[in-house]
PDB file with one MODEL, atoms N, CA, C and O in Angstrom:
MODEL        1
ATOM      1  N   MET A   1     -41.698  26.541  -8.856  1.00  0.00           N
ATOM      2  CA  MET A   1     -41.608  25.604  -9.976  1.00  0.00           C
ATOM      3  C   MET A   1     -40.747  24.469  -9.754  1.00  0.00           C
ATOM      4  O   MET A   1     -41.065  23.407 -10.290  1.00  0.00           O
ATOM      5  N   GLY A   2     -39.671  24.530  -9.025  1.00  0.00           N
ATOM      6  CA  GLY A   2     -38.564  23.611  -8.060  1.00  0.00           C
ATOM      7  C   GLY A   2     -39.421  22.210  -7.460  1.00  0.00           C
ATOM      8  O   GLY A   2     -39.184  21.002  -7.449  1.00  0.00           O
ATOM      9  N   TRP A   3     -40.454  23.021  -7.014  1.00  0.00           N
ATOM     10  CA  TRP A   3     -41.259  21.890  -6.009  1.00  0.00           C
ATOM     11  C   TRP A   3     -41.824  20.835  -7.050  1.00  0.00           C
ATOM     12  O   TRP A   3     -41.522  19.642  -7.041  1.00  0.00           O
ATOM     13  N   ILE A   4     -42.747  21.485  -8.009  1.00  0.00           N
ATOM     14  CA  ILE A   4     -43.125  20.675  -9.175  1.00  0.00           C
ATOM     15  C   ILE A   4     -42.257  19.535  -9.622  1.00  0.00           C
ATOM     16  O   ILE A   4     -42.419  18.327  -9.449  1.00  0.00           O
ATOM     17  N   ILE A   5     -41.077  20.341 -10.380  1.00  0.00           N
ATOM     18  CA  ILE A   5     -40.581  19.344 -10.861  1.00  0.00           C
ATOM     19  C   ILE A   5     -39.581  18.125  -9.837  1.00  0.00           C
ATOM     20  O   ILE A   5     -38.903  17.169 -10.214  1.00  0.00           O
ATOM     21  N   ALA A   6     -39.864  18.682  -8.382  1.00  0.00           N
ATOM     22  CA  ALA A   6     -39.523  17.526  -7.449  1.00  0.00           C
ATOM     23  C   ALA A   6     -40.390  16.714  -7.357  1.00  0.00           C
ATOM     24  O   ALA A   6     -39.990  15.583  -7.082  1.00  0.00           O
ATOM     25  N   LEU A   7     -41.794  16.880  -7.520  1.00  0.00           N
ATOM     26  CA  LEU A   7     -42.921  15.624  -7.186  1.00  0.00           C
ATOM     27  C   LEU A   7     -42.961  14.835  -8.649  1.00  0.00           C
ATOM     28  O   LEU A   7     -43.567  13.764  -8.674  1.00  0.00           O
ATOM     29  N   ILE A   8     -42.296  15.356  -9.950  1.00  0.00           N
ATOM     30  CA  ILE A   8     -42.601  14.515 -11.341  1.00  0.00           C
ATOM     31  C   ILE A   8     -41.214  13.846 -11.090  1.00  0.00           C
ATOM     32  O   ILE A   8     -41.215  12.639 -11.333  1.00  0.00           O
ATOM     33  N   VAL A   9     -39.961  14.400 -10.631  1.00  0.00           N
ATOM     34  CA  VAL A   9     -38.749  13.215 -10.669  1.00  0.00           C
ATOM     35  C   VAL A   9     -38.968  12.302  -9.522  1.00  0.00           C
ATOM     36  O   VAL A   9     -38.528  11.156  -9.613  1.00  0.00           O
ATOM     37  N   GLY A  10     -39.603  12.681  -8.439  1.00  0.00           N
ATOM     38  CA  GLY A  10     -39.953  12.075  -7.147  1.00  0.00           C
ATOM     39  C   GLY A  10     -40.787  10.660  -7.614  1.00  0.00           C
ATOM     40  O   GLY A  10     -40.475   9.574  -7.125  1.00  0.00           O
ATOM     41  N   GLY A  11     -41.949  10.806  -8.678  1.00  0.00           N
ATOM     42  CA  GLY A  11     -42.921  10.143  -8.932  1.00  0.00           C
ATOM     43  C   GLY A  11     -42.215   9.232 -10.112  1.00  0.00           C
ATOM     44  O   GLY A  11     -42.472   8.028 -10.131  1.00  0.00           O
ATOM     45  N   VAL A  12     -41.359   9.778 -11.061  1.00  0.00           N
ATOM     46  CA  VAL A  12     -40.993   8.786 -11.723  1.00  0.00           C
ATOM     47  C   VAL A  12     -39.852   7.627 -11.048  1.00  0.00           C
ATOM     48  O   VAL A  12     -39.863   6.457 -11.431  1.00  0.00           O
ATOM     49  N   ALA A  13     -38.914   8.113 -10.034  1.00  0.00           N
ATOM     50  CA  ALA A  13     -38.093   7.395  -9.358  1.00  0.00           C
ATOM     51  C   ALA A  13     -38.939   6.605  -8.468  1.00  0.00           C
ATOM     52  O   ALA A  13     -38.346   5.579  -8.135  1.00  0.00           O
ATOM     53  N   GLY A  14     -39.786   6.675  -8.100  1.00  0.00           N
ATOM     54  CA  GLY A  14     -40.655   5.767  -6.873  1.00  0.00           C
ATOM     55  C   GLY A  14     -41.545   4.922  -7.906  1.00  0.00           C
ATOM     56  O   GLY A  14     -41.970   3.828  -7.538  1.00  0.00           O
ATOM     57  N   TRP A  15     -41.788   5.323  -8.977  1.00  0.00           N
ATOM     58  CA  TRP A  15     -42.309   4.454  -9.752  1.00  0.00           C
ATOM     59  C   TRP A  15     -41.420   3.085 -10.213  1.00  0.00           C
ATOM     60  O   TRP A  15     -41.755   1.914 -10.035  1.00  0.00           O
ATOM     61  N   LEU A  16     -40.144   3.604 -10.881  1.00  0.00           N
ATOM     62  CA  LEU A  16     -39.246   2.572 -11.455  1.00  0.00           C
ATOM     63  C   LEU A  16     -38.705   1.756 -10.348  1.00  0.00           C
ATOM     64  O   LEU A  16     -38.441   0.557 -10.436  1.00  0.00           O
ATOM     65  N   ALA A  17     -38.518   2.704  -9.004  1.00  0.00           N
ATOM     66  CA  ALA A  17     -38.280   1.894  -7.758  1.00  0.00           C
ATOM     67  C   ALA A  17     -39.179   0.567  -7.602  1.00  0.00           C
ATOM     68  O   ALA A  17     -38.781  -0.593  -7.492  1.00  0.00           O
ATOM     69  N   SER A  18     -40.351   0.997  -7.620  1.00  0.00           N
ATOM     70  CA  SER A  18     -41.453   0.025  -7.234  1.00  0.00           C
ATOM     71  C   SER A  18     -41.343  -1.106  -8.232  1.00  0.00           C
ATOM     72  O   SER A  18     -41.509  -2.233  -7.766  1.00  0.00           O
ATOM     73  N   LEU A  19     -41.077  -0.993  -9.595  1.00  0.00           N
ATOM     74  CA  LEU A  19     -40.977  -1.798 -10.611  1.00  0.00           C
ATOM     75  C   LEU A  19     -39.759  -2.922 -10.537  1.00  0.00           C
ATOM     76  O   LEU A  19     -39.716  -4.118 -10.825  1.00  0.00           O
ATOM     77  N   VAL A  20     -38.897  -2.083 -10.074  1.00  0.00           N
ATOM     78  CA  VAL A  20     -37.600  -3.319  -9.628  1.00  0.00           C
ATOM     79  C   VAL A  20     -37.621  -4.208  -8.339  1.00  0.00           C
ATOM     80  O   VAL A  20     -37.205  -5.362  -8.238  1.00  0.00           O
ATOM     81  N   MET A  21     -38.253  -3.341  -7.274  1.00  0.00           N
ATOM     82  CA  MET A  21     -38.909  -4.076  -6.174  1.00  0.00           C
ATOM     83  C   MET A  21     -40.038  -5.009  -6.019  1.00  0.00           C
ATOM     84  O   MET A  21     -40.488  -5.482  -4.975  1.00  0.00           O
ATOM     85  N   ASN A  22     -40.494  -5.229  -7.475  1.00  0.00           N
ATOM     86  CA  ASN A  22     -41.985  -5.623  -7.621  1.00  0.00           C
ATOM     87  C   ASN A  22     -42.894  -5.503  -6.593  1.00  0.00           C
ATOM     88  O   ASN A  22     -43.436  -6.423  -5.979  1.00  0.00           O
ATOM     89  N   ARG A  23     -43.038  -4.255  -6.432  1.00  0.00           N
ATOM     90  CA  ARG A  23     -43.902  -3.945  -5.494  1.00  0.00           C
ATOM     91  C   ARG A  23     -45.057  -2.657  -6.256  1.00  0.00           C
ATOM     92  O   ARG A  23     -45.728  -1.798  -5.683  1.00  0.00           O
ATOM     93  N   ASP A  24     -44.951  -2.917  -7.478  1.00  0.00           N
ATOM     94  CA  ASP A  24     -45.760  -1.686  -8.532  1.00  0.00           C
ATOM     95  C   ASP A  24     -47.103  -2.147  -8.309  1.00  0.00           C
ATOM     96  O   ASP A  24     -47.876  -1.195  -8.200  1.00  0.00           O
ATOM     97  N   ALA A  25     -47.708  -3.386  -8.193  1.00  0.00           N
ATOM     98  CA  ALA A  25     -49.429  -3.414  -8.162  1.00  0.00           C
ATOM     99  C   ALA A  25     -49.611  -3.022  -6.633  1.00  0.00           C
ATOM    100  O   ALA A  25     -50.806  -2.727  -6.605  1.00  0.00           O
ATOM    101  N   SER A  26     -49.290  -2.907  -5.788  1.00  0.00           N
ATOM    102  CA  SER A  26     -49.412  -2.528  -4.307  1.00  0.00           C
ATOM    103  C   SER A  26     -49.345  -0.950  -4.347  1.00  0.00           C
ATOM    104  O   SER A  26     -49.892  -0.419  -3.381  1.00  0.00           O
ATOM    105  N   MET A  27     -48.948  -0.351  -4.999  1.00  0.00           N
ATOM    106  CA  MET A  27     -48.377   1.173  -5.225  1.00  0.00           C
ATOM    107  C   MET A  27     -49.147   1.921  -5.939  1.00  0.00           C
ATOM    108  O   MET A  27     -49.260   1.684  -7.141  1.00  0.00           O
ATOM    109  N   GLY A  28     -49.827   2.968  -5.342  1.00  0.00           N
ATOM    110  CA  GLY A  28     -50.568   3.761  -6.716  1.00  0.00           C
ATOM    111  C   GLY A  28     -49.555   5.313  -7.090  1.00  0.00           C
ATOM    112  O   GLY A  28     -48.345   5.165  -6.922  1.00  0.00           O
ATOM    113  N   ILE A  29     -49.923   6.395  -7.459  1.00  0.00           N
ATOM    114  CA  ILE A  29     -49.251   7.501  -7.930  1.00  0.00           C
ATOM    115  C   ILE A  29     -48.835   8.034  -6.840  1.00  0.00           C
ATOM    116  O   ILE A  29     -47.633   8.167  -6.610  1.00  0.00           O
ATOM    117  N   PHE A  30     -49.910   8.467  -5.898  1.00  0.00           N
ATOM    118  CA  PHE A  30     -49.437   8.966  -4.393  1.00  0.00           C
ATOM    119  C   PHE A  30     -48.061   8.303  -3.954  1.00  0.00           C
ATOM    120  O   PHE A  30     -46.961   8.852  -4.027  1.00  0.00           O
ATOM    121  N   TRP A  31     -48.314   7.065  -3.499  1.00  0.00           N
ATOM    122  CA  TRP A  31     -47.264   6.381  -3.142  1.00  0.00           C
ATOM    123  C   TRP A  31     -45.641   6.238  -3.838  1.00  0.00           C
ATOM    124  O   TRP A  31     -44.535   5.918  -3.401  1.00  0.00           O
ATOM    125  N   ASN A  32     -45.990   6.506  -4.669  1.00  0.00           N
ATOM    126  CA  ASN A  32     -44.814   6.318  -5.995  1.00  0.00           C
ATOM    127  C   ASN A  32     -44.140   7.736  -5.908  1.00  0.00           C
ATOM    128  O   ASN A  32     -42.939   7.862  -6.146  1.00  0.00           O
ATOM    129  N   ILE A  33     -44.987   8.862  -5.541  1.00  0.00           N
ATOM    130  CA  ILE A  33     -44.293  10.360  -5.379  1.00  0.00           C
ATOM    131  C   ILE A  33     -43.548   9.837  -3.993  1.00  0.00           C
ATOM    132  O   ILE A  33     -42.326   9.691  -4.029  1.00  0.00           O
ATOM    133  N   VAL A  34     -44.178   9.594  -2.935  1.00  0.00           N
ATOM    134  CA  VAL A  34     -44.129   9.846  -1.656  1.00  0.00           C
ATOM    135  C   VAL A  34     -42.261   8.993  -1.470  1.00  0.00           C
ATOM    136  O   VAL A  34     -41.257   9.451  -0.924  1.00  0.00           O
ATOM    137  N   VAL A  35     -42.472   7.686  -2.176  1.00  0.00           N
ATOM    138  CA  VAL A  35     -41.303   7.054  -1.796  1.00  0.00           C
ATOM    139  C   VAL A  35     -40.161   7.301  -2.529  1.00  0.00           C
ATOM    140  O   VAL A  35     -39.032   6.991  -2.148  1.00  0.00           O
ATOM    141  N   GLY A  36     -40.493   8.000  -3.849  1.00  0.00           N
ATOM    142  CA  GLY A  36     -39.453   8.439  -4.974  1.00  0.00           C
ATOM    143  C   GLY A  36     -38.942  10.239  -4.126  1.00  0.00           C
ATOM    144  O   GLY A  36     -37.976  10.868  -4.556  1.00  0.00           O
ATOM    145  N   CYS A  37     -39.695  10.687  -3.104  1.00  0.00           N
ATOM    146  CA  CYS A  37     -39.285  11.696  -2.961  1.00  0.00           C
ATOM    147  C   CYS A  37     -38.473  12.207  -1.640  1.00  0.00           C
ATOM    148  O   CYS A  37     -37.816  13.235  -1.473  1.00  0.00           O
ATOM    149  N   VAL A  38     -38.852  10.746  -0.458  1.00  0.00           N
ATOM    150  CA  VAL A  38     -38.392  10.307   0.469  1.00  0.00           C
ATOM    151  C   VAL A  38     -36.868   9.626  -0.089  1.00  0.00           C
ATOM    152  O   VAL A  38     -35.771  10.132   0.148  1.00  0.00           O
ATOM    153  N   GLY A  39     -37.112   8.287  -0.927  1.00  0.00           N
ATOM    154  CA  GLY A  39     -36.095   8.064  -1.500  1.00  0.00           C
ATOM    155  C   GLY A  39     -35.013   8.710  -2.190  1.00  0.00           C
ATOM    156  O   GLY A  39     -34.010   8.054  -2.471  1.00  0.00           O
ATOM    157  N   SER A  40     -35.104   9.884  -2.482  1.00  0.00           N
ATOM    158  CA  SER A  40     -34.341  11.426  -3.037  1.00  0.00           C
ATOM    159  C   SER A  40     -33.127  11.887  -1.829  1.00  0.00           C
ATOM    160  O   SER A  40     -31.934  12.139  -1.991  1.00  0.00           O
ATOM    161  N   VAL A  41     -33.908  11.878  -0.665  1.00  0.00           N
ATOM    162  CA  VAL A  41     -33.634  12.512   0.497  1.00  0.00           C
ATOM    163  C   VAL A  41     -32.636  11.483   1.131  1.00  0.00           C
ATOM    164  O   VAL A  41     -31.533  11.780   1.591  1.00  0.00           O
ATOM    165  N   ILE A  42     -33.206  10.181   1.085  1.00  0.00           N
ATOM    166  CA  ILE A  42     -31.918   8.669   1.658  1.00  0.00           C
ATOM    167  C   ILE A  42     -31.022   8.935   0.640  1.00  0.00           C
ATOM    168  O   ILE A  42     -29.892   9.307   0.957  1.00  0.00           O
ATOM    169  N   GLY A  43     -31.365   8.793  -0.720  1.00  0.00           N
ATOM    170  CA  GLY A  43     -30.237   8.890  -1.850  1.00  0.00           C
ATOM    171  C   GLY A  43     -29.038   9.877  -1.798  1.00  0.00           C
ATOM    172  O   GLY A  43     -27.864   9.512  -1.855  1.00  0.00           O
ATOM    173  N   ASN A  44     -29.419  11.057  -1.695  1.00  0.00           N
ATOM    174  CA  ASN A  44     -28.768  12.491  -1.460  1.00  0.00           C
ATOM    175  C   ASN A  44     -27.774  12.090  -0.264  1.00  0.00           C
ATOM    176  O   ASN A  44     -26.570  12.060  -0.518  1.00  0.00           O
ATOM    177  N   LEU A  45     -28.315  11.720   1.282  1.00  0.00           N
ATOM    178  CA  LEU A  45     -27.280  11.428   2.262  1.00  0.00           C
ATOM    179  C   LEU A  45     -26.732  10.391   1.986  1.00  0.00           C
ATOM    180  O   LEU A  45     -25.679  10.299   2.616  1.00  0.00           O
ATOM    181  N   ILE A  46     -26.966   9.347   1.195  1.00  0.00           N
ATOM    182  CA  ILE A  46     -25.791   8.186   0.728  1.00  0.00           C
ATOM    183  C   ILE A  46     -24.884   9.103   0.183  1.00  0.00           C
ATOM    184  O   ILE A  46     -23.920   9.516   0.827  1.00  0.00           O
ATOM    185  N   ALA A  47     -25.296   9.668  -1.711  1.00  0.00           N
ATOM    186  CA  ALA A  47     -24.758  10.154  -2.376  1.00  0.00           C
ATOM    187  C   ALA A  47     -23.444  11.494  -1.806  1.00  0.00           C
ATOM    188  O   ALA A  47     -22.414  11.984  -2.269  1.00  0.00           O
ATOM    189  N   ASN A  48     -24.112  11.602  -0.814  1.00  0.00           N
ATOM    190  CA  ASN A  48     -23.048  12.935  -0.182  1.00  0.00           C
ATOM    191  C   ASN A  48     -22.141  12.489   0.338  1.00  0.00           C
ATOM    192  O   ASN A  48     -21.136  13.199   0.322  1.00  0.00           O
ATOM    193  N   GLN A  49     -22.054  11.296   0.955  1.00  0.00           N
ATOM    194  CA  GLN A  49     -21.016  10.633   1.850  1.00  0.00           C
ATOM    195  C   GLN A  49     -19.781  10.228   0.374  1.00  0.00           C
ATOM    196  O   GLN A  49     -18.648   9.872   0.699  1.00  0.00           O
ATOM    197  N   PHE A  50     -20.086  10.312  -0.938  1.00  0.00           N
ATOM    198  CA  PHE A  50     -19.143   9.691  -2.136  1.00  0.00           C
ATOM    199  C   PHE A  50     -18.763  11.107  -2.562  1.00  0.00           C
ATOM    200  O   PHE A  50     -17.737  11.296  -3.215  1.00  0.00           O
ATOM    201  N   GLY A  51     -19.553  12.079  -2.212  1.00  0.00           N
ATOM    202  CA  GLY A  51     -18.858  13.042  -2.986  1.00  0.00           C
ATOM    203  C   GLY A  51     -19.874  13.752  -4.172  1.00  0.00           C
ATOM    204  O   GLY A  51     -19.657  14.909  -4.533  1.00  0.00           O
ATOM    205  N   ILE A  52     -20.786  13.105  -4.633  1.00  0.00           N
ATOM    206  CA  ILE A  52     -21.426  12.756  -5.532  1.00  0.00           C
ATOM    207  C   ILE A  52     -22.931  13.600  -5.095  1.00  0.00           C
ATOM    208  O   ILE A  52     -23.765  13.113  -4.331  1.00  0.00           O
ATOM    209  N   ALA A  53     -23.075  15.151  -5.856  1.00  0.00           N
ATOM    210  CA  ALA A  53     -24.334  15.709  -5.189  1.00  0.00           C
ATOM    211  C   ALA A  53     -25.335  15.617  -6.309  1.00  0.00           C
ATOM    212  O   ALA A  53     -25.002  16.007  -7.428  1.00  0.00           O
ATOM    213  N   GLY A  54     -26.844  15.007  -6.034  1.00  0.00           N
ATOM    214  CA  GLY A  54     -27.824  15.155  -6.978  1.00  0.00           C
ATOM    215  C   GLY A  54     -28.938  15.732  -6.141  1.00  0.00           C
ATOM    216  O   GLY A  54     -29.141  15.513  -4.947  1.00  0.00           O
ATOM    217  N   SER A  55     -29.726  16.614  -7.073  1.00  0.00           N
ATOM    218  CA  SER A  55     -30.855  17.388  -6.758  1.00  0.00           C
ATOM    219  C   SER A  55     -32.372  17.336  -7.502  1.00  0.00           C
ATOM    220  O   SER A  55     -32.423  17.911  -8.589  1.00  0.00           O
ATOM    221  N   VAL A  56     -33.299  16.859  -7.139  1.00  0.00           N
ATOM    222  CA  VAL A  56     -34.361  16.978  -7.868  1.00  0.00           C
ATOM    223  C   VAL A  56     -35.187  17.881  -8.011  1.00  0.00           C
ATOM    224  O   VAL A  56     -36.294  17.798  -8.544  1.00  0.00           O
ATOM    225  N   LYS A  57     -34.479  19.159  -7.344  1.00  0.00           N
ATOM    226  CA  LYS A  57     -35.063  20.345  -7.644  1.00  0.00           C
ATOM    227  C   LYS A  57     -35.123  20.940  -9.412  1.00  0.00           C
ATOM    228  O   LYS A  57     -35.956  21.616 -10.015  1.00  0.00           O
ATOM    229  N   GLU A  58     -33.768  20.286  -9.838  1.00  0.00           N
ATOM    230  CA  GLU A  58     -33.821  20.883 -11.273  1.00  0.00           C
ATOM    231  C   GLU A  58     -32.987  19.595 -11.851  1.00  0.00           C
ATOM    232  O   GLU A  58     -31.827  19.232 -11.655  1.00  0.00           O
ATOM    233  N   PHE A  59     -34.130  19.013 -12.699  1.00  0.00           N
ATOM    234  CA  PHE A  59     -33.822  17.797 -13.574  1.00  0.00           C
ATOM    235  C   PHE A  59     -32.626  17.479 -13.849  1.00  0.00           C
ATOM    236  O   PHE A  59     -32.022  18.382 -14.427  1.00  0.00           O
ATOM    237  N   SER A  60     -31.994  16.471 -13.648  1.00  0.00           N
ATOM    238  CA  SER A  60     -30.933  15.937 -14.082  1.00  0.00           C
ATOM    239  C   SER A  60     -30.580  14.493 -14.012  1.00  0.00           C
ATOM    240  O   SER A  60     -30.954  13.923 -12.988  1.00  0.00           O
ATOM    241  N   ILE A  61     -30.090  13.955 -14.685  1.00  0.00           N
ATOM    242  CA  ILE A  61     -30.144  12.193 -14.870  1.00  0.00           C
ATOM    243  C   ILE A  61     -29.245  11.837 -13.431  1.00  0.00           C
ATOM    244  O   ILE A  61     -29.474  10.769 -12.865  1.00  0.00           O
ATOM    245  N   VAL A  62     -28.229  12.774 -12.883  1.00  0.00           N
ATOM    246  CA  VAL A  62     -27.742  12.066 -11.421  1.00  0.00           C
ATOM    247  C   VAL A  62     -28.536  12.382 -10.750  1.00  0.00           C
ATOM    248  O   VAL A  62     -28.340  11.727  -9.727  1.00  0.00           O
ATOM    249  N   GLY A  63     -29.615  13.166 -10.567  1.00  0.00           N
ATOM    250  CA  GLY A  63     -30.551  13.605  -9.838  1.00  0.00           C
ATOM    251  C   GLY A  63     -31.660  12.228  -9.760  1.00  0.00           C
ATOM    252  O   GLY A  63     -31.940  11.566  -8.761  1.00  0.00           O
ATOM    253  N   LEU A  64     -32.096  12.084 -10.969  1.00  0.00           N
ATOM    254  CA  LEU A  64     -33.043  11.172 -10.722  1.00  0.00           C
ATOM    255  C   LEU A  64     -31.925   9.463 -10.491  1.00  0.00           C
ATOM    256  O   LEU A  64     -32.580   8.541 -10.005  1.00  0.00           O
ATOM    257  N   ILE A  65     -31.166   9.294 -10.654  1.00  0.00           N
ATOM    258  CA  ILE A  65     -30.359   8.076 -10.192  1.00  0.00           C
ATOM    259  C   ILE A  65     -30.262   8.237  -8.996  1.00  0.00           C
ATOM    260  O   ILE A  65     -30.986   7.511  -8.314  1.00  0.00           O
ATOM    261  N   VAL A  66     -29.528   9.035  -8.408  1.00  0.00           N
ATOM    262  CA  VAL A  66     -29.612   8.906  -7.219  1.00  0.00           C
ATOM    263  C   VAL A  66     -31.178   9.301  -6.203  1.00  0.00           C
ATOM    264  O   VAL A  66     -31.201   9.135  -4.984  1.00  0.00           O
ATOM    265  N   ALA A  67     -31.912   9.624  -6.696  1.00  0.00           N
ATOM    266  CA  ALA A  67     -33.370   9.503  -6.075  1.00  0.00           C
ATOM    267  C   ALA A  67     -33.999   8.100  -6.461  1.00  0.00           C
ATOM    268  O   ALA A  67     -34.927   7.751  -5.731  1.00  0.00           O
ATOM    269  N   PHE A  68     -33.665   7.282  -7.437  1.00  0.00           N
ATOM    270  CA  PHE A  68     -34.328   6.249  -7.881  1.00  0.00           C
ATOM    271  C   PHE A  68     -33.530   4.858  -6.892  1.00  0.00           C
ATOM    272  O   PHE A  68     -34.028   3.774  -6.590  1.00  0.00           O
ATOM    273  N   LEU A  69     -32.015   5.458  -6.537  1.00  0.00           N
ATOM    274  CA  LEU A  69     -31.320   4.300  -6.017  1.00  0.00           C
ATOM    275  C   LEU A  69     -31.635   4.569  -4.268  1.00  0.00           C
ATOM    276  O   LEU A  69     -31.455   3.660  -3.458  1.00  0.00           O
ATOM    277  N   GLY A  70     -32.059   5.764  -3.913  1.00  0.00           N
ATOM    278  CA  GLY A  70     -32.738   6.251  -2.889  1.00  0.00           C
ATOM    279  C   GLY A  70     -33.935   5.307  -2.392  1.00  0.00           C
ATOM    280  O   GLY A  70     -34.013   4.600  -1.387  1.00  0.00           O
ATOM    281  N   ALA A  71     -34.782   5.521  -3.368  1.00  0.00           N
ATOM    282  CA  ALA A  71     -36.115   5.138  -3.508  1.00  0.00           C
ATOM    283  C   ALA A  71     -36.134   3.153  -3.247  1.00  0.00           C
ATOM    284  O   ALA A  71     -36.982   2.469  -2.674  1.00  0.00           O
ATOM    285  N   VAL A  72     -34.846   2.736  -3.934  1.00  0.00           N
ATOM    286  CA  VAL A  72     -34.637   1.352  -3.940  1.00  0.00           C
ATOM    287  C   VAL A  72     -34.379   0.543  -2.339  1.00  0.00           C
ATOM    288  O   VAL A  72     -34.755  -0.496  -1.796  1.00  0.00           O
ATOM    289  N   VAL A  73     -33.388   1.882  -1.957  1.00  0.00           N
ATOM    290  CA  VAL A  73     -33.145   1.617  -0.567  1.00  0.00           C
ATOM    291  C   VAL A  73     -34.280   1.549   0.203  1.00  0.00           C
ATOM    292  O   VAL A  73     -34.504   0.513   0.829  1.00  0.00           O
ATOM    293  N   LEU A  74     -34.956   2.386   0.253  1.00  0.00           N
ATOM    294  CA  LEU A  74     -36.400   2.840   1.273  1.00  0.00           C
ATOM    295  C   LEU A  74     -37.393   1.734   0.547  1.00  0.00           C
ATOM    296  O   LEU A  74     -38.294   1.359   1.296  1.00  0.00           O
ATOM    297  N   LEU A  75     -37.397   1.260  -0.510  1.00  0.00           N
ATOM    298  CA  LEU A  75     -38.212   0.125  -0.494  1.00  0.00           C
ATOM    299  C   LEU A  75     -37.734  -1.366  -0.125  1.00  0.00           C
ATOM    300  O   LEU A  75     -38.564  -2.272  -0.195  1.00  0.00           O
ATOM    301  N   ALA A  76     -36.710  -1.577   0.177  1.00  0.00           N
ATOM    302  CA  ALA A  76     -35.632  -2.793   0.964  1.00  0.00           C
ATOM    303  C   ALA A  76     -36.257  -2.878   2.073  1.00  0.00           C
ATOM    304  O   ALA A  76     -36.902  -3.827   2.520  1.00  0.00           O
ATOM    305  N   ILE A  77     -35.995  -1.567   2.643  1.00  0.00           N
ATOM    306  CA  ILE A  77     -36.233  -1.390   3.871  1.00  0.00           C
ATOM    307  C   ILE A  77     -37.520  -1.975   4.379  1.00  0.00           C
ATOM    308  O   ILE A  77     -37.711  -2.902   5.166  1.00  0.00           O
ATOM    309  N   VAL A  78     -38.234  -1.310   3.821  1.00  0.00           N
ATOM    310  CA  VAL A  78     -40.048  -1.699   3.833  1.00  0.00           C
ATOM    311  C   VAL A  78     -40.115  -3.223   4.033  1.00  0.00           C
ATOM    312  O   VAL A  78     -40.456  -3.924   4.986  1.00  0.00           O
ATOM    313  N   ASN A  79     -39.637  -3.502   2.711  1.00  0.00           N
ATOM    314  CA  ASN A  79     -39.836  -5.002   2.611  1.00  0.00           C
ATOM    315  C   ASN A  79     -39.537  -5.648   3.542  1.00  0.00           C
ATOM    316  O   ASN A  79     -40.274  -6.523   3.996  1.00  0.00           O
ATOM    317  N   PHE A  80     -38.086  -5.271   4.150  1.00  0.00           N
ATOM    318  CA  PHE A  80     -37.336  -6.338   5.447  1.00  0.00           C
ATOM    319  C   PHE A  80     -38.457  -5.966   6.527  1.00  0.00           C
ATOM    320  O   PHE A  80     -38.790  -6.931   7.216  1.00  0.00           O
ATOM    321  N   VAL A  81     -39.049  -4.863   6.789  1.00  0.00           N
ATOM    322  CA  VAL A  81     -39.866  -4.867   7.910  1.00  0.00           C
ATOM    323  C   VAL A  81     -41.126  -5.154   7.895  1.00  0.00           C
ATOM    324  O   VAL A  81     -41.707  -5.555   8.903  1.00  0.00           O
ATOM    325  N   GLN A  82     -41.806  -4.955   6.550  1.00  0.00           N
ATOM    326  CA  GLN A  82     -42.978  -5.933   6.516  1.00  0.00           C
ATOM    327  C   GLN A  82     -43.145  -7.063   6.695  1.00  0.00           C
ATOM    328  O   GLN A  82     -43.981  -7.419   7.526  1.00  0.00           O
ATOM    329  N   ARG A  83     -42.255  -8.169   5.829  1.00  0.00           N
ATOM    330  CA  ARG A  83     -42.070  -9.561   6.067  1.00  0.00           C
ATOM    331  C   ARG A  83     -40.750 -10.078   6.567  1.00  0.00           C
ATOM    332  O   ARG A  83     -40.425 -11.202   6.184  1.00  0.00           O
ATOM    333  N   GLY A  84     -39.948  -9.424   7.363  1.00  0.00           N
ATOM    334  CA  GLY A  84     -39.060  -9.958   8.584  1.00  0.00           C
ATOM    335  C   GLY A  84     -37.831 -10.504   7.330  1.00  0.00           C
ATOM    336  O   GLY A  84     -36.806 -11.145   7.562  1.00  0.00           O
ATOM    337  N   ARG A  85     -38.243 -10.099   6.222  1.00  0.00           N
ATOM    338  CA  ARG A  85     -36.786 -10.611   5.690  1.00  0.00           C
ATOM    339  C   ARG A  85     -36.680 -10.060   3.956  1.00  0.00           C
ATOM    340  O   ARG A  85     -37.739  -9.827   3.373  1.00  0.00           O
ATOM    341  N   VAL A  86     -35.442  -9.895   3.271  1.00  0.00           N
ATOM    342  CA  VAL A  86     -35.525  -9.211   2.097  1.00  0.00           C
ATOM    343  C   VAL A  86     -35.540 -10.201   0.985  1.00  0.00           C
ATOM    344  O   VAL A  86     -34.851 -11.186   1.250  1.00  0.00           O
ATOM    345  N   ARG A  87     -36.057 -10.232  -0.054  1.00  0.00           N
ATOM    346  CA  ARG A  87     -35.962 -11.379  -0.766  1.00  0.00           C
ATOM    347  C   ARG A  87     -34.773 -11.089  -1.847  1.00  0.00           C
ATOM    348  O   ARG A  87     -34.445 -11.959  -2.654  1.00  0.00           O
TER     349      ARG A  87
ENDMDL
END
């Protein structure tokens, strides 16, 4: 059951991050979920350095925010690699 919640929260976080980074038109549901889940891992690595623990296995606002911020970081890296610069 935890992985289903992780996919849903990851999808929402990836979708919100793609809206913020203006990449929503080029991404589908699958890539929103992938970006959200990978972004959650990145966000947790960053948040743990500041003593913040957020998990997407159980729904919480902190977990969603951490996943969202990690997804934004991931999309910024992808934008930098694809275009050679960050907008």
